[in-house]
C-alpha positions as CSV (number, residue, x, y, z in Angstrom):
1,K,0.0,0.0,0.0
2,V,1.4,3.3,-1.0
3,G,1.3,6.3,1.3
4,S,3.4,9.0,2.9
5,A,5.5,6.4,4.7
6,I,7.7,3.9,2.9
7,W,6.3,0.4,3.2
8,P,8.5,-2.6,2.7
9,W,7.6,-4.9,-0.1
10,R,6.2,-8.2,0.9
11,R,5.3,-11.3,-1.1
12,V,1.6,-12.0,-1.5
13,F,-0.4,-14.0,-3.9
14,S,-3.4,-12.3,-5.5
15,V,-6.8,-13.7,-6.6
16,L,-9.2,-11.5,-8.5
17,R,-12.9,-12.4,-8.1
18,S,-15.5,-10.2,-9.7
19,H,-14.8,-6.6,-8.5
20,S,-12.5,-7.6,-5.6
21,L,-8.8,-8.4,-5.3
22,F,-7.8,-10.7,-2.5
23,L,-4.3,-10.9,-1.2
24,Y,-2.9,-14.0,0.5
25,K,0.4,-14.7,2.3
26,D,1.2,-17.9,0.4
27,K,0.3,-19.8,-2.8
28,R,-1.5,-22.6,-0.9
29,E,-3.8,-20.2,0.9
30,A,-4.5,-18.4,-2.4
31,V,-5.4,-21.6,-4.1
32,L,-7.6,-22.9,-1.2
33,K,-9.4,-19.7,-0.2
34,G,-9.3,-18.1,-3.7
35,A,-11.2,-21.0,-5.1
36,A,-13.9,-20.8,-2.4
37,L,-17.1,-19.5,-3.8
38,G,-18.0,-17.6,-0.7
39,G,-14.7,-15.7,-0.6
40,G,-13.0,-17.4,2.3
41,A,-12.4,-16.2,5.8
42,E,-14.3,-13.5,7.5
43,E,-11.2,-11.6,8.4
44,E,-10.3,-11.1,4.7
45,Q,-10.4,-7.5,3.5
46,P,-10.4,-7.5,-0.2
47,I,-9.4,-4.5,-2.3
48,S,-12.4,-3.2,-4.3
49,I,-11.3,-2.6,-7.9
50,R,-14.7,-1.1,-9.0
51,G,-13.9,2.2,-10.7
52,C,-10.2,1.9,-10.0
53,L,-7.3,3.1,-12.1
54,V,-4.5,0.7,-13.0
55,D,-1.3,1.2,-15.1
56,I,2.4,0.3,-15.2
57,A,4.3,1.9,-12.3
58,Y,7.0,3.7,-14.3
59,S,8.5,6.0,-11.7
60,E,7.3,4.8,-8.3
61,T,9.7,1.9,-8.1
62,K,12.9,0.5,-9.6
63,R,11.3,-3.0,-9.5
64,K,10.5,-4.6,-12.8
65,H,7.0,-5.6,-13.9
66,A,5.3,-3.3,-11.3
67,L,1.8,-2.0,-11.6
68,R,0.0,0.8,-9.7
69,L,-3.6,0.4,-8.6
70,T,-5.5,3.4,-7.3
71,T,-9.0,2.7,-5.8
72,Q,-12.0,5.0,-5.8
73,D,-11.2,6.0,-2.3
74,F,-7.6,7.0,-3.3
75,C,-5.8,4.1,-1.8
76,E,-2.8,3.2,-3.9
77,Y,-1.1,-0.2,-4.2
78,L,2.0,-1.2,-6.0
79,L,2.0,-4.8,-7.2
80,Q,4.7,-6.7,-8.9
81,A,4.0,-9.4,-11.4
82,E,6.3,-12.4,-12.3
83,D,7.1,-11.0,-15.8
84,R,6.0,-8.4,-18.4
85,E,3.3,-10.6,-20.0
86,D,1.8,-11.4,-16.6
87,M,1.9,-7.7,-15.6
88,L,0.1,-6.7,-18.8
89,E,-2.5,-9.5,-18.3
90,W,-3.2,-8.3,-14.7
91,I,-3.7,-4.7,-16.0
92,R,-6.0,-5.9,-18.8
93,V,-8.1,-8.1,-16.4
94,I,-8.3,-5.5,-13.7
95,R,-9.4,-2.8,-16.2
96,E,-12.2,-5.1,-17.5
97,N,-13.4,-5.9,-14.0
98,S,-13.2,-2.4,-12.6
99,K,-15.9,-1.0,-14.8
100,T,-18.8,0.4,-12.9
101,D,-22.4,-0.4,-13.8
102,N,-22.8,2.8,-15.8
103,E,-19.7,2.3,-17.9
């Protein structure tokens, strides 16, 4: 999560379901909870991507394959994909699923 303080990068695994992005601490948890139709545990706080902006993070980081996600309530997240193709696919899919009902 981007903000006024510098936050360390941490490894998470992402699952996109409808208009929500779920972040999990490991791949096993992402596979098990991400596949659950109900959305998994109660304590999960997904990131709503409805109406968000997403693009390549050019100047925010020196890391390769990073994308910047800005939500409707102006929370910003920097996410790093495995490679360029994966990054471009995440951007495409997030854009498709971020459209609001009147778009």
